GUMIRO-983291 format. One record per residue (C-alpha): residue in three letters; x, y, z. Coordinates in steps of 0.25 Angstrom, whole numbers, padded with zeros to 4 digits, always signed. Example, Ala and Ser with C-alpha at 12.3 -4.5 7.8 and 13.67 -1.06 7.14 Angstrom:
GUMIRO-983291
ALA+0049-0018+0031SER+0055-0004+0029
END
This chain:
GUMIRO-983291
UNK-0001+0001+0001UNK+0006+0015-0004UNK+0005+0021+0010UNK+0017+0033+0008UNK+0011+0045-0002UNK+0019+0045-0016UNK+0016+0052-0027UNK+0004+0045-0034UNK+0000+0055-0042UNK+0003+0048-0057UNK+0001+0032-0051UNK-0012+0034-0057UNK-0014+0021-0062UNK-0022+0011-0053UNK-0022-0003-0053UNK-0031-0009-0045UNK-0032-0024-0043UNK-0040-0033-0033UNK-0036-0041-0022UNK-0039-0052-0024UNK-0051-0051-0031UNK-0059-0064-0034UNK-0055-0069-0019UNK-0057-0056-0011UNK-0073-0055-0019UNK-0074-0068-0014UNK-0070-0064+0000UNK-0082-0055+0000UNK-0091-0065+0003UNK-0081-0075+0008UNK-0077-0066+0022UNK-0073-0078+0029UNK-0063-0080+0019UNK-0055-0065+0020UNK-0041-0067+0026UNK-0040-0082+0022UNK-0035-0087+0009UNK-0044-0091-0001UNK-0046-0093-0015UNK-0055-0092-0026UNK-0060-0104-0035UNK-0067-0118-0035UNK-0061-0127-0026UNK-0060-0141-0032UNK-0059-0146-0048UNK-0048-0137-0054UNK-0054-0125-0047UNK-0042-0114-0049UNK-0040-0102-0039UNK-0045-0087-0044UNK-0040-0079-0033UNK-0036-0082-0021UNK-0037-0070-0007UNK-0022-0066-0001UNK-0022-0076+0008UNK-0023-0087-0002UNK-0010-0082-0011UNK-0002-0081+0002UNK-0002-0098-0001UNK+0001-0096-0016UNK-0013-0097-0019UNK-0014-0089-0035UNK-0027-0088-0046UNK-0027-0100-0056UNK-0022-0108-0045UNK-0029-0118-0044UNK-0038-0121-0034UNK-0030-0136-0028UNK-0017-0130-0029UNK-0022-0117-0020UNK-0029-0126-0009UNK-0014-0133-0010UNK-0009-0122-0007UNK-0018-0115+0002UNK-0029-0126+0010UNK-0034-0117+0017UNK-0038-0106+0007UNK-0053-0104+0006UNK-0060-0108-0010UNK-0070-0096-0012UNK-0078-0101-0026UNK-0077-0088-0037UNK-0088-0079-0041UNK-0086-0071-0053UNK-0097-0064-0053UNK-0093-0058-0040UNK-0078-0054-0045UNK-0084-0046-0059UNK-0094-0040-0048UNK-0085-0034-0039UNK-0073-0031-0051UNK-0085-0019-0058UNK-0086-0016-0044UNK-0073-0013-0042UNK-0070-0010-0057UNK-0081+0001-0055UNK-0074+0008-0045UNK-0062+0010-0052UNK-0069+0016-0063UNK-0075+0026-0051UNK-0060+0029-0050UNK-0058+0033-0065UNK-0062+0028-0078UNK-0049+0023-0081UNK-0050+0010-0077UNK-0043-0003-0083UNK-0047-0016-0078UNK-0038-0028-0081UNK-0047-0038-0075UNK-0057-0039-0066UNK-0048-0035-0054UNK-0039-0024-0058UNK-0039-0011-0065UNK-0031-0001-0070UNK-0035+0014-0066UNK-0031+0027-0071UNK-0033+0038-0060UNK-0027+0049-0065UNK-0040+0054-0068UNK-0043+0051-0056UNK-0035+0060-0045UNK-0043+0071-0046UNK-0056+0068-0041UNK-0049+0056-0033UNK-0034+0058-0028UNK-0021+0053-0029UNK-0020+0036-0036UNK-0017+0033-0023UNK-0030+0039-0018UNK-0038+0032-0029UNK-0031+0018-0026UNK-0035+0020-0012UNK-0049+0025-0015UNK-0051+0015-0024UNK-0047+0002-0014UNK-0055+0008-0004UNK-0067+0009-0014UNK-0064-0005-0019UNK-0063-0011-0006UNK-0075-0004-0001UNK-0084-0004-0011UNK-0082-0022-0012UNK-0074-0025-0001UNK-0063-0030-0010UNK-0048-0024-0010UNK-0039-0018-0023UNK-0025-0015-0024UNK-0023-0003-0032UNK-0008+0000-0038UNK-0004+0016-0042UNK+0005+0018-0053UNK+0009+0028-0066UNK+0006+0014-0075UNK-0001+0002-0074UNK+0009-0007-0072UNK+0014+0000-0060UNK+0001+0001-0057UNK-0003-0014-0056UNK+0009-0018-0051UNK+0007-0008-0041UNK-0005-0015-0036UNK+0000-0028-0036UNK+0012-0024-0026UNK-0002-0018-0018UNK-0008-0032-0017UNK-0016-0034-0011UNK-0027-0022-0005UNK-0017-0013-0007UNK-0011+0000-0015UNK+0003+0004-0022UNK+0006+0018-0029UNK+0017+0018-0040UNK+0022+0032-0041UNK+0027+0035-0056UNK+0041+0038-0050UNK+0041+0024-0042UNK+0039+0017-0053UNK+0052+0011-0057UNK+0059+0011-0042UNK+0047+0004-0039UNK+0050-0006-0052UNK+0063-0007-0053UNK+0064-0018-0037UNK+0052-0027-0045UNK+0056-0038-0049UNK+0055-0040-0065UNK+0042-0048-0064UNK+0036-0036-0057UNK+0034-0031-0074UNK+0021-0031-0079UNK+0022-0043-0090UNK+0035-0050-0083UNK+0030-0066-0080UNK+0036-0077-0075UNK+0044-0080-0088UNK+0049-0066-0093UNK+0056-0063-0078UNK+0061-0075-0079UNK+0069-0071-0093UNK+0071-0057-0086UNK+0075-0063-0074UNK+0085-0070-0085UNK+0089-0058-0090UNK+0094-0052-0074UNK+0082-0043-0073UNK+0075-0046-0061UNK+0069-0035-0055UNK+0062-0024-0064UNK+0076-0015-0062UNK+0084-0025-0067UNK+0073-0026-0080UNK+0074-0011-0081UNK+0088-0008-0080UNK+0090-0020-0090UNK+0096-0017-0105UNK+0084-0016-0115UNK+0091-0029-0123UNK+0092-0037-0112UNK+0079-0035-0107UNK+0074-0039-0123UNK+0080-0052-0122UNK+0073-0056-0111UNK+0060-0053-0114UNK+0058-0047-0128UNK+0058-0034-0135UNK+0042-0031-0132UNK+0045-0036-0117UNK+0056-0029-0114UNK+0052-0013-0118UNK+0038-0017-0109UNK+0046-0022-0095UNK+0057-0010-0098UNK+0045-0002-0096UNK+0038-0007-0087UNK+0051-0006-0078UNK+0053+0007-0081UNK+0039+0010-0077UNK+0034+0013-0092UNK+0019+0006-0092UNK+0012+0017-0103UNK-0002+0010-0104UNK-0013+0018-0101UNK-0029+0013-0092UNK-0036+0005-0101UNK-0049+0006-0101UNK-0057+0000-0111UNK-0053-0015-0110UNK-0054-0028-0121UNK-0054-0042-0117UNK-0044-0048-0125UNK-0050-0062-0123UNK-0061-0071-0120UNK-0062-0084-0114UNK-0067-0093-0104UNK-0059-0106-0097UNK-0062-0120-0090UNK-0052-0128-0080UNK-0060-0141-0081UNK-0062-0146-0064UNK-0060-0161-0072UNK-0050-0160-0085UNK-0059-0163-0097UNK-0055-0174-0109UNK-0070-0174-0114UNK-0070-0167-0126UNK-0086-0161-0123UNK-0083-0153-0113UNK-0071-0147-0117UNK-0082-0144-0128UNK-0095-0139-0120UNK-0082-0131-0112UNK-0078-0125-0122UNK-0092-0121-0128UNK-0093-0117-0113UNK-0082-0108-0112UNK-0085-0103-0127UNK-0099-0099-0124UNK-0093-0089-0111UNK-0082-0083-0122UNK-0090-0080-0130UNK-0102-0074-0120UNK-0090-0065-0115UNK-0086-0060-0130UNK-0100-0056-0132UNK-0101-0050-0118UNK-0088-0042-0120UNK-0093-0039-0135UNK-0082-0045-0143UNK-0079-0058-0150UNK-0066-0065-0152UNK-0058-0069-0164UNK-0050-0082-0157UNK-0054-0091-0150UNK-0044-0096-0141UNK-0044-0110-0135UNK-0038-0116-0121UNK-0036-0130-0116UNK-0028-0133-0101UNK-0025-0150-0102UNK-0025-0158-0089UNK-0010-0156-0089UNK-0011-0139-0090UNK-0004-0138-0103UNK-0011-0127-0106UNK-0016-0123-0123UNK-0022-0114-0130UNK-0028-0113-0147UNK-0034-0103-0151UNK-0041-0099-0166UNK-0045-0087-0172UNK-0058-0086-0178UNK-0065-0080-0193UNK-0074-0071-0187UNK-0074-0065-0169UNK-0083-0072-0163UNK-0089-0071-0148UNK-0100-0084-0152UNK-0095-0094-0139UNK-0102-0103-0150UNK-0090-0099-0159UNK-0078-0098-0151UNK-0083-0112-0145UNK-0082-0120-0160UNK-0070-0112-0160UNK-0062-0117-0147UNK-0066-0130-0150UNK-0061-0131-0163UNK-0049-0125-0157UNK-0051-0136-0145UNK-0051-0149-0155UNK-0041-0143-0164UNK-0030-0147-0153UNK-0033-0158-0153UNK-0035-0165-0136UNK-0033-0178-0133UNK-0043-0175-0122UNK-0041-0191-0116UNK-0026-0187-0113UNK-0028-0171-0109UNK-0039-0168-0103UNK-0041-0154-0102UNK-0042-0144-0090UNK-0046-0131-0096UNK-0053-0127-0109UNK-0057-0111-0109UNK-0058-0103-0124UNK-0055-0088-0125UNK-0059-0076-0138UNK-0049-0069-0142UNK-0044-0059-0150UNK-0057-0049-0146UNK-0067-0040-0153UNK-0078-0032-0153UNK-0091-0040-0158UNK-0097-0033-0171UNK-0082-0028-0174UNK-0082-0032-0186UNK-0090-0034-0200UNK-0098-0047-0195UNK-0096-0058-0205UNK-0108-0061-0216UNK-0108-0075-0209UNK-0110-0079-0194UNK-0111-0093-0191UNK-0111-0090-0176UNK-0125-0083-0180UNK-0132-0093-0171UNK-0124-0095-0160UNK-0121-0078-0158UNK-0137-0077-0156UNK-0137-0090-0148UNK-0126-0085-0137UNK-0131-0072-0138UNK-0143-0075-0134UNK-0136-0085-0122UNK-0130-0070-0119UNK-0144-0065-0116UNK-0149-0075-0108UNK-0134-0077-0099UNK-0139-0063-0098UNK-0152-0065-0092UNK-0149-0074-0086UNK-0135-0080-0084UNK-0124-0087-0087UNK-0129-0103-0089UNK-0143-0099-0092UNK-0144-0104-0105UNK-0131-0111-0115UNK-0128-0120-0125UNK-0133-0134-0124UNK-0120-0139-0126UNK-0115-0135-0111UNK-0126-0144-0106UNK-0118-0157-0097UNK-0126-0171-0099UNK-0128-0176-0086UNK-0121-0189-0084UNK-0134-0197-0088UNK-0137-0189-0100UNK-0127-0197-0108UNK-0135-0209-0103UNK-0150-0206-0106UNK-0144-0202-0119UNK-0139-0215-0122UNK-0151-0221-0118UNK-0160-0214-0125UNK-0167-0204-0115UNK-0166-0188-0115UNK-0151-0184-0108UNK-0154-0176-0095UNK-0142-0163-0098UNK-0135-0155-0085UNK-0131-0142-0087UNK-0117-0137-0083
END
């Protein structure tokens, strides 16, 4: 927490990051779990950790870790089932607070955003005062905490909020940027992952100061020309990126990890149809179409492959996405008996505004398009799952026997 007086007049870029957002939202309804190790996820099967309280993180629990592994690290952890509709609701409330402070808000995800508060200083005070105001309002109006970094650039503001966690605030005045950066490990620079860090360290660059002072030719040999220019700028505190208020999703996708490895092609086909339908629904909701369909497959041995195909015409029709994805799946030539599948996913990429291109003379998906628009209307009124493709209805175990006996089969819905 920044407590000393600093010259924050030019630290007008804020990065606000909610603290353990999903877990904190769940704790609002579970005060008995406050102060204890808690994990958001589904117990049993192959559930993964969606979020974890800081008490659980001290045991090494991290997001995306299998819940079973998390419980081995922290056997006393409390399991909190996720409620995604709550996260969406609280995210909207938090973002509204940001927009009431300044119109220059750039959301990065459901629980973090950049704010440019230069124009709010006359009304609300210094950047530090504005950061304090945001933290107080978020807590008072939602019961949640956030960490805020204030600096002269987006990179430094995000770095500051990370160092302020949890429930803190750090101001790094532009005049102190370089001095703050130089002793940090080189991995603190934006875009430096484990492999890049290893390459830099092999060349003797372990701290930001080492990188900033290294001959540029050495940096080029370590990471290439483009990355060398970007990292050198960051090491000297330069980041020209401005707040971008209009955002566009780069891709839209859904995936599912099965509770048990799947070797049945019919099960995979139904799941791919369901996922494609959800992708199509989201594309239509956002008024977008996708030109590329990407398929993701993870085998039981954790090998993961991705395959994609560019469509002749961009689409937001779930059925078209499914048929293309299934064609890609079949082209992979998987021996399901030898390598059953743990995860399958589908994603639409190369997104564009729907209706942006001239309409085709003939629309092969016209009937499916109209059917899915009807599904959208029904879902909007009665909720997702109220109606759907008949092929997503699952037979009961005795339905096949009834059909073999010549009787009418019975059905079970998922």
